[in-house]
Steps between C-alpha positions, in 0.01 A plus 500: 500500500153592606444796727154401604452311829241291675551477882345259738583628851497335829370161416491328846537123573584275787806294410759267648828649386822562685843371598402408845295172529260666739416764234412223256301320773305792634480711187437875468363781293667580169403778262586551133510780253520416130580755235451401141649703210326466165344709229147577617406710196316215321288429812429875551394543134278183489382449858584130439625280783689281255726798417627526863573280800217364710566624855308217661714242314819667628355500853413131475851414374669679791264336749568150354876543499532628848262235629624188319843479662712638777792731409786563727588839339290787393740536206400154371127565553524832308703341224259212457200732476682725247598209278150358501345835406744538210415148387127538511436860403609722212693768696822670424624511857381410850590633844408298806516615854448255784466613859523278808325665791614275782878496489699318760738791562565630860377841422205704379415525135184490285629235260781366291455558126666369182452656162607344171451606142525262206487596130 
């Protein structure tokens, strides 16, 4: 298992996800962290983009997934992103964190967050 990591932190999007129909109608801000585990030695030795993962391509994939459909659960959104990354990129493991910043909870909190890791 690779010990090297690429992290894309705090990718922010406006999305229409949530259990409550009003959340899906009004939308809200969601942010993502993606951590990719892979061997970065070949890229480090050669300075060759084809030996690593294109950060822009990962960002675009996350943007497309979160924008193309509405998810009721953060868990399902995170899982879908993780599975798509594993399908499209040569990584050993992926961790996805999804934060929902407008949470319909009668209290004060910054966000709700789900983190999943898939090998």
